[in-house]
C-alpha positions as CSV (number, residue, x, y, z in Angstrom):
1,M,12.7,33.1,3.0
2,L,11.6,30.6,0.3
3,I,12.6,27.7,2.5
4,R,10.6,29.1,5.4
5,H,7.6,29.5,3.1
6,I,7.9,25.9,1.8
7,S,8.3,24.6,5.4
8,L,5.1,26.4,6.4
9,C,3.3,25.0,3.5
10,V,4.4,21.5,4.3
11,L,3.5,21.9,7.9
12,W,0.0,23.3,7.0
13,S,-0.6,20.4,4.6
14,L,0.3,17.8,7.3
15,L,-2.1,19.5,9.7
16,S,-4.9,19.5,7.2
17,L,-4.9,15.7,6.5
18,P,-8.1,13.8,6.8
19,A,-9.0,12.0,10.1
20,H,-7.8,8.6,8.9
21,S,-4.5,9.9,7.5
22,Q,-2.6,8.2,10.3
23,H,-3.3,4.9,8.5
24,L,-1.5,6.0,5.4
25,F,1.8,6.0,7.3
26,G,1.2,3.2,9.7
27,N,-0.3,-0.3,9.5
28,P,-4.1,-0.2,9.5
29,S,-5.8,-3.0,11.2
30,C,-8.2,-5.1,9.2
31,A,-11.0,-3.9,11.5
32,D,-10.2,-0.3,10.3
33,W,-9.5,-1.2,6.7
34,P,-13.2,-0.9,5.5
35,T,-13.4,2.6,7.0
36,L,-10.7,3.9,4.6
37,S,-11.7,5.4,1.3
38,T,-10.5,3.7,-1.9
39,S,-8.1,6.6,-2.4
40,E,-6.6,6.1,1.1
41,K,-6.3,2.4,0.5
42,T,-4.6,2.9,-2.8
43,T,-2.2,5.5,-1.4
44,W,-1.3,3.3,1.5
45,L,-0.8,0.2,-0.6
46,N,1.4,2.2,-3.1
47,A,3.5,3.6,-0.2
48,Y,3.8,0.1,1.4
49,L,4.2,-2.2,-1.7
50,V,6.6,-0.1,-3.9
51,P,9.5,-0.3,-1.5
52,L,8.7,-4.0,-0.7
53,N,8.7,-4.8,-4.4
54,L,12.0,-3.0,-4.9
55,T,13.6,-5.1,-2.1
56,N,12.0,-8.2,-3.6
57,V,13.3,-7.5,-7.1
58,S,16.8,-6.8,-5.9
59,R,16.9,-9.8,-3.6
60,K,15.2,-12.5,-5.9
61,K,16.1,-11.1,-9.3
62,P,12.9,-12.3,-11.0
63,R,12.7,-12.7,-14.8
64,V,9.8,-10.3,-14.9
65,D,8.9,-7.6,-12.4
66,K,5.1,-8.1,-12.4
67,F,4.4,-5.5,-9.8
68,S,5.9,-2.7,-11.9
69,Q,3.8,-3.8,-14.8
70,L,0.5,-3.2,-13.0
71,T,-1.5,-0.4,-14.5
72,S,-3.4,0.2,-11.2
73,L,-3.6,-1.1,-7.7
74,D,-7.3,-2.0,-8.0
75,A,-6.5,-5.7,-7.7
76,A,-4.3,-5.1,-4.6
77,V,-7.1,-3.1,-3.0
78,L,-9.6,-5.9,-3.7
79,Y,-7.2,-8.6,-2.5
80,V,-6.6,-6.7,0.8
81,D,-10.4,-6.0,1.1
82,G,-11.1,-9.8,0.9
83,F,-8.2,-10.6,3.2
84,C,-9.3,-8.2,5.9
85,A,-12.9,-9.3,5.6
86,A,-11.8,-12.9,6.4
87,N,-9.0,-12.0,8.9
88,T,-10.3,-9.1,11.0
89,P,-7.7,-9.5,13.8
90,E,-4.8,-9.1,11.3
91,N,-3.3,-6.0,9.9
92,A,-3.6,-4.8,6.3
93,A,0.1,-5.2,5.8
94,V,-0.2,-9.0,6.1
95,G,-2.7,-9.1,3.2
96,A,-0.6,-6.7,1.2
97,I,2.4,-8.9,1.6
98,R,0.4,-12.0,0.6
99,Y,-0.8,-10.2,-2.5
100,L,2.7,-9.2,-3.5
101,D,4.0,-12.8,-2.8
102,E,1.3,-14.3,-5.0
103,L,1.8,-11.7,-7.7
104,T,5.5,-12.1,-7.9
105,S,5.5,-15.9,-7.5
106,E,7.3,-17.5,-10.4
107,T,4.3,-19.8,-10.9
108,S,1.8,-16.9,-10.7
109,S,-0.3,-16.3,-13.8
110,K,-1.5,-12.9,-12.5
111,P,-0.7,-9.9,-14.7
């Protein structure tokens, strides 16, 4: 009975997501990126960049995991905002990857 109740709650929560929620699980275009709220952008970037960073850390073995030291994703949101403004035909994922690449570069001075 408890599992059935939990399943119904999960289903209900999925049905009540905001209109742009599909972007949180997909790859928003840069044309759509400005229409997302800051919260949606941050949630999407977190869901997208955390696994990428884990793969990067296990593959490259950097001396310092700069991504895990971030206190917020504000800089990532701003980076992708700028990327998308300059590259409307692209997808936000391309900007997110470039942000992570620059952040995790051994020569990067970013925090």
